[in-house]
Structure formats: C-alpha cells, structure tokens
C-alpha positions as CSV (number, residue, x, y, z in Angstrom):
1,M,-72.6,-81.7,15.2
2,D,-70.1,-82.9,18.0
3,K,-68.2,-79.8,17.9
4,D,-71.1,-77.8,18.2
5,I,-72.6,-79.3,21.3
6,G,-69.3,-79.6,23.2
7,V,-68.9,-83.5,23.4
8,T,-65.6,-83.9,22.3
9,P,-63.8,-81.5,25.1
10,L,-65.6,-83.5,27.7
11,L,-64.1,-86.7,26.7
12,N,-60.7,-85.1,26.4
13,P,-59.3,-85.1,30.0
14,D,-56.4,-82.4,29.0
15,E,-59.6,-80.1,28.2
16,G,-62.1,-81.4,30.5
17,Y,-62.9,-81.0,34.5
18,S,-60.2,-81.3,36.9
19,P,-60.7,-81.2,40.8
20,K,-57.5,-79.4,41.1
21,K,-58.7,-76.4,39.5
22,K,-60.4,-73.6,40.9
23,H,-64.4,-73.5,40.7
24,N,-65.9,-70.3,39.6
25,T,-69.4,-69.5,38.9
26,K,-68.8,-69.1,35.1
27,E,-67.1,-72.5,35.0
28,T,-69.6,-74.3,36.7
29,F,-72.6,-72.9,34.5
30,C,-70.6,-74.0,31.4
31,T,-69.9,-77.4,32.9
32,L,-73.9,-77.8,33.5
33,W,-74.8,-76.5,30.1
34,M,-72.3,-79.1,28.6
35,I,-73.8,-82.0,30.6
36,L,-77.6,-80.9,29.8
37,S,-76.7,-80.5,26.0
38,M,-74.7,-84.3,26.2
39,I,-78.2,-85.7,27.8
40,T,-80.3,-84.0,25.4
41,F,-78.2,-85.5,22.5
42,V,-78.3,-88.7,23.8
43,L,-82.0,-88.7,24.1
44,F,-82.5,-87.4,20.8
45,G,-80.5,-90.3,19.1
46,I,-82.6,-92.6,21.3
47,V,-85.8,-91.1,19.8
48,L,-84.4,-91.2,16.4
49,T,-83.3,-94.7,16.7
50,C,-86.8,-95.8,17.6
51,C,-88.3,-94.0,15.0
52,M,-85.8,-95.7,12.3
53,F,-86.7,-99.0,13.8
54,L,-90.4,-98.4,14.0
55,S,-90.5,-97.2,10.5
56,T,-88.4,-100.0,9.2
57,R,-90.8,-102.4,11.3
58,L,-93.8,-101.0,9.7
59,E,-92.7,-100.8,6.4
60,G,-91.8,-104.7,6.7
61,F,-95.4,-105.1,7.9
62,T,-97.0,-103.4,5.5
63,T,-95.2,-105.2,2.7
64,K,-95.7,-108.5,4.4
65,I,-99.4,-107.9,4.2
66,I,-99.5,-107.0,0.8
67,D,-97.3,-109.9,-0.4
68,N,-99.3,-112.3,1.4
69,Y,-102.7,-110.8,0.0
70,E,-101.2,-111.5,-3.6
71,E,-99.7,-114.9,-2.7
72,K,-103.1,-116.0,-1.6
73,L,-105.5,-115.2,-4.0
74,P,-105.1,-117.3,-7.4
75,S,-105.6,-115.5,-10.9
76,Q,-108.5,-117.9,-11.6
77,Y,-111.1,-119.0,-8.6
78,L,-114.4,-121.1,-8.5
79,I,-116.1,-122.0,-5.1
80,P,-115.8,-125.5,-4.0
81,Q,-118.5,-127.9,-5.7
82,N,-119.8,-128.4,-2.3
83,A,-120.8,-124.8,-2.4
84,S,-122.0,-124.7,-6.1
85,V,-125.3,-123.2,-6.8
86,I,-127.6,-124.4,-9.6
87,P,-129.3,-121.5,-11.9
88,K,-132.7,-121.1,-12.0
89,N,-135.3,-118.8,-14.0
90,Q,-137.1,-115.5,-13.0
91,Q,-138.8,-115.2,-16.3
92,S,-140.9,-112.2,-16.5
93,R,-140.8,-111.2,-12.8
94,G,-138.5,-108.6,-11.0
95,S,-137.6,-111.4,-8.5
96,C,-133.7,-111.4,-9.1
97,W,-133.2,-110.6,-5.8
98,I,-135.5,-113.6,-4.4
99,F,-133.4,-116.0,-6.8
100,S,-130.0,-114.6,-5.5
101,T,-131.2,-114.9,-1.6
102,I,-132.5,-118.6,-2.3
103,G,-129.5,-119.5,-4.5
104,Y,-127.0,-118.4,-1.6
105,L,-129.0,-120.2,1.2
106,E,-128.9,-123.6,-1.2
107,S,-125.2,-123.1,-1.6
108,S,-124.8,-122.9,2.3
109,Y,-127.1,-125.5,3.1
110,R,-125.3,-128.1,0.8
111,A,-121.6,-126.9,1.9
112,Y,-122.4,-127.4,5.5
113,G,-124.6,-130.7,4.7
114,L,-121.6,-132.0,3.3
115,R,-119.1,-131.0,5.5
116,H,-121.0,-132.7,8.3
117,N,-121.8,-136.1,6.3
118,L,-125.7,-135.3,6.0
119,L,-126.0,-134.9,2.5
120,N,-124.6,-137.2,-0.3
121,S,-122.1,-135.8,-2.8
122,T,-124.7,-135.6,-5.8
123,E,-127.4,-134.5,-3.4
124,Y,-129.0,-130.7,-4.1
125,V,-131.8,-129.4,-1.9
126,Q,-133.5,-126.5,-3.7
127,F,-136.1,-124.1,-1.6
128,S,-138.9,-122.0,-2.5
129,E,-138.5,-118.6,-4.3
130,Q,-142.6,-118.5,-4.5
131,A,-142.9,-119.1,-0.8
132,Y,-140.0,-116.6,0.4
133,G,-141.5,-113.8,-2.0
134,K,-145.3,-114.3,-0.8
135,L,-144.1,-114.7,2.9
136,I,-141.5,-111.8,3.1
137,F,-144.0,-109.7,1.5
138,E,-147.0,-110.6,4.0
139,Y,-144.6,-110.0,6.9
140,C,-143.4,-106.3,5.7
141,Q,-147.4,-105.2,5.2
142,K,-147.5,-105.8,9.0
143,H,-143.9,-104.2,9.9
144,K,-143.7,-101.1,8.0
145,E,-141.3,-99.6,10.9
146,I,-138.6,-101.5,9.5
147,P,-136.8,-99.9,6.7
148,I,-136.4,-102.9,4.3
149,C,-140.4,-102.8,4.3
150,N,-140.4,-99.9,2.5
151,Y,-137.7,-100.4,-0.1
152,G,-138.5,-101.2,-4.0
153,G,-141.3,-103.4,-4.1
154,M,-142.1,-104.1,-0.6
155,G,-143.3,-100.1,-0.6
156,I,-145.4,-100.5,-3.6
157,N,-147.2,-103.7,-3.3
158,Q,-144.9,-106.1,-5.3
159,T,-142.6,-108.6,-4.7
160,S,-140.1,-107.0,-7.4
161,D,-136.8,-104.9,-6.8
162,G,-135.7,-106.1,-3.4
163,S,-132.1,-106.8,-2.1
164,V,-130.4,-110.0,-0.7
165,E,-129.6,-108.5,2.1
166,F,-133.1,-108.1,3.1
167,I,-133.2,-111.9,4.9
168,Y,-130.3,-110.7,7.6
169,Y,-132.6,-107.8,8.7
170,L,-135.1,-110.2,9.2
171,G,-133.7,-111.5,12.3
172,D,-135.0,-115.0,13.6
173,Y,-138.2,-114.4,11.6
174,A,-136.0,-115.3,8.5
175,K,-136.1,-119.2,9.2
176,N,-139.7,-119.3,9.3
177,I,-139.9,-118.5,5.6
178,I,-137.3,-120.6,3.9
179,L,-139.0,-123.5,2.7
180,P,-138.3,-126.4,0.2
181,T,-139.4,-125.9,-3.5
182,S,-141.9,-128.8,-3.7
183,V,-144.3,-126.5,-1.4
184,C,-145.7,-124.7,-4.4
185,N,-145.1,-123.9,-7.8
186,Y,-143.0,-120.6,-9.0
187,Y,-145.6,-118.1,-10.7
188,P,-143.8,-116.9,-13.9
189,E,-145.5,-113.6,-14.3
190,R,-146.2,-110.3,-12.5
191,G,-149.2,-109.8,-10.8
192,E,-151.9,-111.7,-8.4
193,G,-149.8,-114.8,-8.6
194,E,-146.9,-113.5,-6.8
195,F,-149.0,-113.7,-3.5
196,H,-150.0,-117.1,-3.4
197,C,-148.4,-120.5,-2.5
198,N,-150.1,-123.3,-1.4
199,D,-152.2,-121.2,0.7
200,E,-154.5,-123.5,2.5
201,E,-151.7,-125.8,3.3
202,L,-149.1,-123.4,4.2
203,P,-149.6,-122.5,7.9
204,K,-149.4,-126.2,8.9
205,I,-146.0,-126.8,6.4
206,M,-144.5,-123.8,8.1
207,A,-145.3,-125.0,11.5
208,T,-143.7,-128.4,10.9
209,N,-140.8,-127.2,8.2
210,P,-137.4,-128.5,9.7
211,L,-135.3,-126.1,8.0
212,N,-133.5,-124.0,10.6
213,F,-130.6,-121.4,10.4
214,T,-128.9,-118.6,12.0
215,I,-127.0,-115.7,10.1
216,K,-124.4,-115.4,12.7
217,N,-123.2,-112.2,10.8
218,I,-123.0,-110.1,7.7
219,K,-120.2,-108.5,5.8
220,T,-121.0,-106.1,3.2
221,M,-118.3,-104.9,0.1
222,Y,-117.9,-102.7,-2.4
223,S,-114.3,-103.3,-3.9
224,V,-113.2,-105.8,-6.5
225,N,-110.3,-106.9,-4.3
226,E,-112.3,-107.2,-1.0
227,I,-114.9,-109.6,-2.9
228,K,-112.3,-111.9,-4.3
229,Q,-110.5,-111.8,-0.6
230,T,-113.8,-112.6,1.0
231,M,-115.0,-115.1,-1.5
232,Y,-111.6,-117.0,-1.2
233,E,-111.0,-117.1,2.7
234,H,-114.6,-118.3,3.3
235,K,-115.0,-120.5,0.3
236,S,-118.4,-119.2,-0.4
237,P,-120.3,-117.5,-3.2
238,I,-120.7,-113.7,-2.7
239,S,-124.4,-111.9,-3.2
240,Y,-124.3,-109.5,-6.1
241,G,-126.6,-106.4,-6.3
242,L,-125.6,-103.9,-8.9
243,A,-127.1,-101.3,-11.6
244,T,-127.9,-102.4,-14.7
245,V,-127.5,-99.9,-17.7
246,Q,-128.0,-100.0,-21.5
247,K,-125.3,-98.9,-23.8
248,A,-126.5,-95.9,-26.0
249,Y,-126.6,-96.2,-30.1
250,Y,-126.9,-93.1,-32.3
251,F,-128.9,-93.1,-35.3
252,E,-128.7,-90.5,-38.1
253,C,-132.2,-88.9,-38.5
254,N,-132.6,-89.9,-42.0
255,E,-135.8,-91.6,-43.9
256,Q,-134.5,-95.0,-42.7
257,N,-135.3,-94.2,-39.0
258,P,-138.6,-94.6,-38.0
259,Q,-138.5,-91.6,-35.5
260,Y,-137.3,-89.4,-38.7
261,K,-140.5,-87.2,-38.0
262,E,-140.6,-87.4,-34.2
263,K,-139.6,-84.9,-31.9
264,V,-136.3,-86.4,-31.0
265,C,-135.2,-85.7,-34.8
266,T,-137.4,-82.7,-35.8
267,E,-135.8,-80.8,-32.5
268,C,-132.3,-82.2,-33.0
269,E,-132.5,-83.5,-29.4
270,F,-129.0,-85.3,-30.0
271,P,-126.8,-83.8,-32.3
272,C,-124.5,-86.3,-33.4
273,Y,-121.6,-84.7,-32.8
274,A,-122.2,-84.7,-29.0
275,A,-122.3,-88.2,-28.8
276,A,-119.6,-90.1,-26.7
277,S,-117.0,-91.0,-29.0
278,G,-117.0,-87.4,-31.2
279,E,-117.1,-89.0,-34.8
280,Y,-120.0,-88.3,-35.6
281,I,-119.9,-85.3,-38.2
282,R,-120.6,-85.5,-41.9
283,D,-117.2,-85.5,-43.8
284,D,-118.9,-83.5,-46.6
285,S,-120.3,-81.0,-44.6
286,K,-120.2,-79.0,-41.3
287,A,-123.6,-78.6,-41.0
288,K,-125.3,-79.9,-37.5
289,T,-126.2,-84.0,-38.1
290,C,-129.2,-84.8,-36.0
291,C,-129.3,-88.4,-34.3
292,S,-132.0,-90.5,-32.4
293,R,-130.6,-92.3,-29.1
294,V,-131.6,-95.9,-28.4
295,G,-130.8,-98.0,-25.5
296,M,-129.9,-101.6,-25.8
297,A,-129.0,-104.4,-23.0
298,A,-125.3,-104.6,-22.0
299,Y,-125.2,-108.3,-22.3
300,S,-125.2,-110.6,-25.3
301,N,-126.6,-114.3,-25.8
302,D,-122.7,-115.5,-25.4
303,G,-123.2,-114.5,-21.6
304,I,-121.0,-111.3,-21.2
305,F,-122.2,-108.4,-19.2
306,D,-119.9,-105.6,-20.3
307,L,-120.0,-101.7,-21.1
308,H,-118.1,-99.3,-22.8
309,G,-118.8,-95.8,-24.5
310,E,-121.8,-94.2,-23.6
311,V,-124.3,-95.4,-21.3
312,M,-127.9,-95.0,-20.3
313,G,-129.7,-95.8,-16.7
314,S,-131.8,-98.5,-16.4
315,G,-132.4,-100.4,-13.3
316,G,-130.7,-103.2,-11.0
317,H,-130.2,-106.8,-11.1
318,A,-129.2,-109.3,-8.2
319,M,-126.9,-112.6,-8.8
320,I,-124.5,-114.6,-7.1
321,I,-120.7,-114.7,-7.7
322,V,-119.4,-117.9,-7.7
323,G,-115.8,-117.2,-9.1
324,W,-113.2,-115.4,-10.9
325,N,-110.6,-115.2,-13.8
326,D,-108.0,-112.8,-14.2
327,E,-106.9,-114.2,-17.7
328,F,-110.1,-114.5,-19.1
329,R,-110.4,-111.6,-22.0
330,V,-113.3,-109.8,-23.1
331,D,-112.8,-108.3,-26.6
332,R,-114.8,-105.0,-27.1
333,E,-115.3,-104.2,-30.9
334,N,-115.1,-100.5,-31.8
335,T,-115.2,-99.4,-35.1
336,K,-114.5,-96.1,-36.8
337,Y,-114.6,-95.3,-40.7
338,I,-111.4,-95.1,-42.4
339,E,-111.3,-95.2,-46.6
340,I,-110.7,-99.0,-46.9
341,Q,-110.9,-101.2,-49.9
342,E,-114.3,-101.6,-51.7
343,N,-116.2,-104.9,-50.4
344,S,-113.2,-105.6,-47.7
345,N,-114.0,-108.1,-45.2
346,N,-113.1,-106.0,-42.2
347,R,-109.7,-107.9,-41.3
348,D,-107.5,-106.2,-39.2
349,E,-104.7,-105.7,-41.9
350,F,-107.1,-103.0,-43.5
351,G,-107.1,-100.8,-40.9
352,N,-111.2,-100.8,-39.9
353,K,-111.3,-103.1,-36.9
354,E,-110.4,-101.7,-33.3
355,Y,-110.2,-104.3,-30.5
356,N,-110.1,-102.7,-26.8
357,S,-109.6,-105.9,-24.9
358,V,-110.2,-106.1,-21.1
359,K,-108.9,-108.9,-19.1
360,G,-110.1,-110.3,-16.0
361,G,-113.8,-110.6,-14.3
362,F,-116.2,-112.2,-12.1
363,I,-118.1,-115.5,-13.1
364,I,-121.5,-114.9,-11.9
365,K,-124.6,-117.4,-11.5
366,N,-127.8,-115.6,-13.2
367,S,-131.2,-116.4,-13.0
368,W,-132.4,-116.1,-16.6
369,G,-132.6,-119.9,-16.9
370,N,-129.8,-121.8,-18.7
371,A,-128.7,-119.0,-20.9
372,G,-125.1,-118.4,-20.6
373,H,-122.1,-120.6,-20.4
374,S,-121.0,-123.2,-17.7
375,M,-118.4,-122.1,-14.8
376,A,-116.0,-124.5,-16.0
377,Y,-116.0,-122.4,-19.8
378,W,-115.1,-119.3,-17.9
379,M,-112.5,-120.7,-16.0
380,Q,-110.9,-121.9,-19.1
381,N,-110.4,-125.7,-18.0
382,I,-113.0,-126.9,-20.9
383,S,-112.5,-127.2,-24.5
384,E,-114.9,-125.3,-27.1
385,A,-116.1,-128.7,-28.3
386,N,-116.9,-130.1,-24.7
387,E,-118.6,-126.6,-23.9
388,A,-120.8,-127.1,-27.2
389,I,-122.2,-130.6,-25.7
390,I,-123.3,-128.8,-22.5
391,C,-123.9,-125.4,-23.6
392,P,-124.3,-125.3,-27.2
393,L,-125.5,-121.3,-27.3
394,T,-127.3,-121.6,-30.5
395,Q,-128.8,-118.2,-29.3
396,S,-125.5,-116.5,-29.6
397,V,-124.8,-114.9,-33.0
398,K,-121.0,-116.2,-32.2
399,N,-122.2,-119.5,-32.9
400,W,-124.3,-118.7,-36.1
401,G,-122.5,-120.1,-38.9
402,P,-122.4,-117.7,-42.3
403,V,-122.7,-118.9,-45.9
404,D,-121.1,-118.4,-49.2
405,I,-123.5,-116.1,-51.0
406,E,-121.9,-116.8,-54.5
407,C,-122.1,-120.4,-53.9
408,L,-125.8,-120.1,-53.0
409,K,-126.4,-117.9,-56.5
410,E,-124.9,-120.8,-58.2
411,K,-127.8,-122.8,-56.5
412,K,-126.0,-125.3,-54.7
413,T,-127.4,-126.9,-52.1
414,Y,-127.6,-124.9,-48.4
415,K,-125.4,-127.6,-46.9
416,E,-122.6,-127.0,-49.7
417,C,-122.4,-123.4,-49.0
418,G,-121.2,-123.1,-45.3
419,F,-117.6,-123.2,-45.7
420,G,-117.6,-126.7,-44.5
421,R,-118.4,-125.9,-41.0
422,I,-119.3,-128.6,-38.4
423,R,-120.3,-128.3,-35.0
424,H,-121.6,-131.0,-32.6
425,V,-123.9,-129.7,-30.1
426,G,-126.0,-130.7,-27.0
427,I,-125.9,-133.7,-24.9
428,E,-126.9,-136.0,-27.9
429,K,-124.1,-134.5,-30.1
430,K,-126.2,-133.3,-32.7
431,T,-124.6,-132.3,-35.8
432,L,-124.9,-128.9,-37.5
433,L,-123.6,-128.3,-41.1
434,G,-122.8,-125.1,-42.5
435,G,-124.2,-121.8,-42.4
436,T,-127.3,-121.2,-39.5
437,K,-130.8,-121.3,-40.9
438,L,-132.3,-117.9,-39.1
439,Q,-135.7,-116.6,-38.8
440,C,-137.3,-113.6,-37.8
441,R,-138.7,-112.5,-34.2
442,I,-141.6,-111.5,-35.4
443,T,-144.9,-110.9,-33.2
444,S,-148.3,-110.2,-33.9
445,N,-147.9,-106.6,-33.6
446,E,-147.2,-105.3,-36.9
447,T,-146.7,-101.8,-35.7
448,S,-144.4,-102.7,-33.1
449,D,-142.3,-105.1,-35.2
450,V,-142.1,-102.1,-37.5
451,L,-140.6,-99.9,-35.2
452,K,-138.4,-102.6,-33.4
453,M,-136.6,-103.9,-36.2
454,S,-136.5,-100.8,-37.9
455,L,-134.1,-99.6,-34.9
456,L,-132.5,-102.9,-34.8
457,G,-131.3,-102.5,-38.6
458,F,-133.3,-105.0,-40.3
459,E,-136.9,-103.7,-41.7
460,P,-137.8,-106.5,-43.7
461,C,-138.0,-108.7,-40.6
462,S,-141.2,-106.8,-39.8
463,H,-143.1,-107.9,-42.9
464,R,-146.1,-110.3,-42.5
465,D,-144.3,-112.6,-44.8
466,A,-140.8,-112.6,-43.6
467,N,-140.7,-116.0,-42.2
468,E,-141.5,-117.6,-45.6
469,Y,-137.7,-117.2,-46.1
470,I,-134.9,-118.3,-44.2
471,Y,-132.0,-116.0,-43.4
472,S,-128.2,-116.2,-43.0
473,L,-125.2,-114.1,-42.2
474,V,-123.2,-113.6,-45.5
475,G,-119.4,-114.6,-45.0
476,I,-116.2,-114.2,-46.8
477,Q,-113.1,-116.4,-46.7
478,S,-109.7,-115.1,-47.2
479,D,-106.2,-116.8,-47.5
480,N,-103.1,-115.3,-46.0
481,E,-100.1,-116.3,-48.1
482,E,-97.6,-115.4,-45.5
483,D,-98.8,-117.9,-43.0
484,E,-100.8,-120.2,-45.1
485,T,-103.8,-119.7,-43.2
486,T,-107.6,-119.0,-44.0
487,S,-109.7,-116.9,-42.2
488,L,-113.7,-116.6,-42.4
489,N,-115.2,-113.3,-41.5
490,L,-118.7,-111.6,-41.8
491,K,-118.9,-109.6,-44.9
492,N,-119.9,-105.9,-43.4
493,D,-119.2,-102.2,-44.0
494,I,-118.6,-99.2,-41.8
495,P,-120.3,-96.3,-42.6
496,K,-119.0,-93.0,-42.3
497,L,-121.3,-92.0,-39.6
498,S,-120.7,-94.6,-37.1
499,D,-120.1,-96.0,-33.5
500,T,-120.1,-99.2,-32.6
501,Q,-122.5,-99.8,-35.7
502,R,-122.0,-101.8,-39.0
503,I,-123.8,-102.5,-41.9
504,F,-123.8,-106.5,-42.4
505,Y,-124.7,-108.6,-45.5
506,I,-127.8,-111.0,-44.8
507,A,-129.0,-113.9,-47.4
508,K,-132.6,-114.0,-47.9
509,I,-133.2,-117.6,-49.2
510,K,-136.3,-119.4,-50.7
511,L,-135.6,-123.2,-50.3
512,N,-137.2,-126.1,-52.1
513,E,-139.5,-128.4,-50.3
514,D,-136.4,-130.6,-49.4
515,N,-135.1,-127.7,-47.0
516,N,-131.8,-128.0,-48.7
517,T,-131.9,-127.2,-52.5
518,I,-132.2,-123.6,-53.4
519,D,-135.4,-122.0,-55.2
520,S,-134.2,-118.4,-55.0
521,V,-131.5,-116.2,-53.1
522,E,-131.2,-112.4,-52.6
523,E,-128.2,-110.4,-51.0
524,I,-129.9,-107.7,-48.7
525,K,-127.7,-105.1,-46.6
526,T,-128.8,-104.3,-42.9
527,N,-128.9,-100.5,-42.0
528,M,-126.5,-99.7,-39.0
529,T,-126.5,-102.3,-36.5
530,T,-124.5,-104.6,-34.4
531,L,-124.3,-108.1,-33.8
532,N,-125.9,-107.8,-30.2
533,M,-128.8,-106.1,-32.3
534,L,-129.0,-108.9,-34.8
535,E,-129.4,-111.4,-31.7
536,K,-132.8,-109.5,-31.2
537,V,-133.7,-109.9,-34.7
538,F,-133.2,-113.3,-35.6
539,K,-133.3,-116.5,-34.0
540,P,-132.1,-120.0,-35.2
541,M,-134.8,-122.1,-37.0
542,A,-136.4,-125.0,-34.5
543,D,-134.4,-127.7,-36.0
544,E,-130.7,-125.6,-35.3
545,D,-131.9,-124.4,-31.8
546,V,-130.3,-126.8,-29.3
547,Q,-131.1,-126.0,-25.7
548,N,-128.4,-125.6,-23.0
549,S,-128.3,-128.3,-20.2
550,I,-128.6,-127.9,-16.3
551,H,-124.6,-126.8,-16.3
552,C,-125.4,-123.2,-18.0
553,G,-126.6,-120.4,-17.1
554,Y,-123.3,-118.4,-15.7
555,Y,-122.2,-115.2,-17.0
556,F,-119.2,-113.2,-16.8
557,Q,-118.5,-109.3,-16.1
558,P,-115.2,-107.7,-16.5
559,Y,-113.7,-105.9,-13.2
560,S,-113.8,-102.8,-15.2
561,T,-117.6,-102.9,-15.7
562,I,-117.8,-103.4,-12.1
563,R,-115.9,-100.6,-10.7
564,F,-117.6,-98.2,-13.3
565,L,-121.0,-99.3,-11.9
566,V,-120.2,-99.1,-8.3
567,S,-118.8,-95.8,-8.6
568,D,-121.5,-94.2,-11.0
569,Y,-124.6,-95.7,-10.3
570,K,-126.5,-95.5,-6.7
571,A,-129.4,-97.5,-5.5
572,W,-132.9,-96.0,-5.3
573,G,-132.3,-93.4,-2.4
574,Y,-129.6,-95.8,-0.5
575,E,-126.0,-95.5,-0.3
576,S,-125.1,-97.8,-3.1
577,Y,-125.6,-101.6,-4.3
578,A,-123.8,-103.9,-2.5
579,F,-122.0,-107.5,-2.4
580,S,-122.5,-109.2,0.5
581,Y,-121.3,-112.4,2.3
582,M,-123.6,-114.3,5.5
583,D,-122.3,-116.6,7.9
584,I,-125.1,-119.2,8.2
585,E,-125.1,-121.9,10.5
586,W,-127.3,-124.6,10.0
587,D,-129.4,-127.0,12.2
588,K,-128.4,-130.3,11.8
589,K,-132.0,-131.3,12.0
590,S,-132.6,-129.5,8.6
591,Y,-131.6,-132.4,7.0
592,L,-133.0,-135.6,5.4
593,K,-130.6,-137.8,6.6
594,G,-131.6,-139.9,9.4
595,N,-135.4,-138.6,9.0
596,E,-136.3,-140.4,5.9
597,D,-139.9,-142.0,7.7
598,N,-140.7,-138.6,9.3
599,I,-143.5,-137.1,7.5
600,D,-142.4,-133.8,8.3
601,Y,-139.4,-133.9,5.8
602,Q,-141.4,-135.1,2.7
603,W,-141.1,-131.7,1.3
604,I,-137.3,-131.7,1.4
605,K,-137.5,-135.4,-0.2
606,N,-139.4,-134.0,-2.8
607,S,-137.0,-131.1,-3.3
608,T,-133.7,-132.9,-3.6
609,V,-132.2,-133.1,-7.2
610,N,-129.1,-134.8,-8.3
611,Y,-126.5,-132.6,-9.6
612,E,-122.3,-132.9,-10.0
613,Y,-120.2,-131.1,-12.6
614,P,-119.7,-132.4,-15.9
615,Q,-116.7,-134.8,-16.5
616,F,-115.4,-135.4,-19.9
617,D,-113.2,-137.9,-21.6
618,G,-110.7,-135.5,-23.0
619,P,-111.1,-132.7,-25.1
620,F,-112.9,-134.1,-27.5
621,G,-114.7,-136.9,-25.9
622,N,-117.8,-137.6,-24.4
623,L,-119.6,-136.5,-21.2
624,L,-119.3,-139.1,-18.8
625,N,-121.9,-138.3,-16.3
626,S,-125.1,-136.3,-16.9
627,N,-127.9,-134.9,-14.6
C-alpha cells in the first residue's frame, strides 16, 4: 500500500524534495499529489482505528449486558414473603381477571405496609372481588367512550372476561372501587348476584373508605425473559392474561364411540390419519378410518398447565405469576403402539413408553380455590412428605394408589392388597393405607352421564347403580434383578390406533359391611382414555378425600407452553394477551395501624387474616406453624 501511494519516497531524503533543484510545474503537481495522498491515507487510518475501537467497545458493551442479565437472574426465584398472594376461589363465574387484579393489589398493599412498618409480619388484608366487579361494571355503563368499557363482559352486561390492566385505565377513579372484603360476600354464580354488594350501605362505605393508592406506571410484557427480569427487579408478582386452549383427542368411530351415528362420524369429518401425530391408520387396511374429536382441559389436578400435540381453541384466563423454576421438569407422556409382550406393565425397557420432558416454567397463583400445590413444592424446597401434609392433592390421579387384582381375587382384605402403600396426608396427618377407593362422578342426568363417561373411556360409570361399588386402579409390581429394585406401575395396554390414549385396568369391587373384606371383585378394561380423563370419571371416597390447606392453590406452566400461546393465540380483536407490572404507591392512611379506634377502619380490621409460609421440622417432621 505504501508503495502505491508514494509514502516511502517522501520519507527518503535522497529521492525526496530538495530546495536546490529547479522547480517545474510537473514536479510541483506531483508533490502536491503525494501530499494529498498522504493526508488521505492518514485520515483513512484515523477513521479505521476509530471504527475498530468503537466496534470493540460496542462488542464489549453488548457482552457485558448479556453477562449481567445471566448473573442477575437465578434459576429459581419466588417473590418475597412480604409480597405473597393468598389463592381464592372464583367458583363458576368468569371473574378470573377480577381475582387476578385484587390479588395483585393485595400483594402490593402488603409489601408496602411491611416495608413501612404499617403491618405486622403475619397480617394479610383481603380486598373485595365482589365490590370491584360490581363497581367497575357500573362505571363502564356510564363511560362507553372508554375502550375497556366495550371489552369482554363489559360490553355485554357481564362481569366476565375482563383484563387486569383495566384498573390502570380507570385513572384516579380506581381507588374508589377497591374495598375491604368484609364489605360484602362474594356471589359464586353467574347472574344477577354479580351486580350487588351491600347495596344500601355501599355509598357511605365508599365515601369513608381509607384505602387510597396511585398507579404510577404500567409495564406490559410479552416474553418469558422480560417477565423474569421485571419480576426480579421489582420483587413483585406479574399479572397473567393468556389464552386457554384444550388438548385435542381423537377416538375411532366404532360402536364404542357415543358419536358413532352422528354427523362427525357418518360424514367422516376427521379422518384419523389427518390427526397431528400421523399415527392414525389401521395396520390391516389402507381404507380411511374416521374419528371424532374431543377437546379436554389442558391442566391436571396435579396443578400443571401444559400443552403438546394438537390443540383446540377455548378461551382465556387471568392469574398471577409469583415465581419461576428453570429446573422443574414436566414429563409429557406420549404413547404409540409397538408389538410388545402381552400383559406388559408398560415399563420403559419394553419400548412402549415415550417421554418428551420439558424443563422450566412459571409458578402461578390461580383462582380455583386450594386446588394445586404450594409455592414451596414448585420451588423444590419441600419434601413430598411435607407437601402431603399441607397439599394432599387427593383429587389427583398421581396420588391414587393402585391395587393388586390377584390379591383381591383371593378374598384378602382391601388394605392387604394395596402393595403396602402408606401415605400421611393433611394437617392432622391422616394415614391412608393401600389402594385408593374411588367412586364415579355421576350426576342426576343419565343421558348426559352416558355421553360424558363414554367419551372419557369408562361407560360403566354412567349406570345408575355405579356407586354401589368401589373402584380402584389396577397395578403391577415388577422386580428388576440387575439393580435389585422394585417398580410399581399401572396395568395398561396401548391399542394400535392410539395417540396419547391408553386402555387401563379397573377393579370393580363389592365390599362387605366392614368396608374392608371383599364380597366380589371384577377386572374391567376402560376404552381409550388418559389419566387426566380418569380424574373426570372418578373421585376418591369421602373418607379418603382430604382437603388442601390455605397454602395450596399454585400451578406450574412450562415456558414452552407460554411461548406457544403468546405467539399463536390472540385476544378478542386486540393485539395480544399480556403480562403486566404496575408500580403502585399506597397512602399510609390506608392502613389500620394507628387508626384502630377509627370507625372508618372497621372494614379493614374485619378483612385482616393471619398468613405466613409453612415451616417444617425436617423432611419427615411436623408442621411448626399453621394458619
């Protein structure tokens, strides 16, 4: 490069400029050209150096941000105890968004109060979902010019189908409609009751209501990483609003299918081979096989919201994210037919059980009562034995003990035939021995029960005399000689025409009056079904159904499911469902402390409960504190 632009000759006095030489126009021109070339080269070098330096700095700057991001976010995180949220029950109303809003405000109120020494460490003040739903509805009837007042239920005279973010758009009016829960009772059913709350006294209560706050700003997110970053930065829960979809199941149109003679089967609306897995075609024929399609809820009684395979649209749901765990694993069980040993117990070595596990997800406070696990369980910092005390989850099929059918046929007692299983559940540590006694979830509508139970895979539960018997899942115990271990599995088959469904074996038992010795026993196969479907067919007998405590009500949702729903499912006419953080500042006069004798604070006093995280004396110990 130097040779081409003439730099070297200028630096060599033998060949360069000399004042003794006679100048001419040509030499002057060449000299000027070389000087300009040198200046250009120097400037080019300066620019190039600056660019290289800037590039290096930018690269380092970007790397620094990423590294800090990874260092700041732990693999497991739970909001501080001072921001904890107590689960409640919306029951049959579509008021999940109201419960999510109120839960978020309760968390904010508690965190602010504890930071400023306005609450005791175990005090938790509850706000009224009933009042909020009624008052925001009434406000929207008079302010249709506000977009939120034409969204969801607000536009069709219902309190259903709203959004947590509504409260932000109410501006200063928001503080007028947040009242203590003792003001009025919650109406659990849809209908006229949605619009009432201590109607005669309510105007006076609102006028003297001490609760006062300001929503300073709102941040809305749509990605998993941003949700985690914001939650960690502000030590706050994040409101959750997302689509809920159903898992699609296909059932062959045969005489066992209650829709066999309906249009879906007669016109073959769903050719089986067109289903998502591509496994739906008879092995012995190339003829088209027809199926009916059924959508089932994408959550289990074990507290997991998950999706895999084909899904069907359903609706939306609002909750509150209270933490995450990157290490928690969710096993997705997929089955396909493989020629296997007859009567196999479905162990992995037979090759007929496939797991597609995913790791990591959010811990979410739901509004379906105390169904679900504790926060500590999803954080993996509590033992299974401890969890069974506070959250027995006796409605979950994963906690239903199977029975030994051959033992029962020998007319041994029911307790003897449960593979020696022992489980201590509930605050009182009730002991459950052996298999789980189940009964059918039948109703007074026989026609409806026949359709439901047939689709769910166990038509015998639709019979009117079904609950004259008890039922139990049948298990098989296998010994592994190599590692000298024993495994207990549910007895089941995988049919050739199968997606995620299997055929399970059920013991139908008639007990004697002592409720333990066997009068008769029969082994029955289900039709194609799933474990989650069986939760809708059966429920534990009353003496084995132990209720969860106030510490339960939290669910888990894998990140992959969150990302799928955010990208593929939109809200009704709006951009997308959302996750939001609101920065809320409370007036210190909103707290009972120092105002105990003020009559205006009676509703707050009556809405205050005691709440603290459960503490155990070791993994097999007792609960040291109880609400």
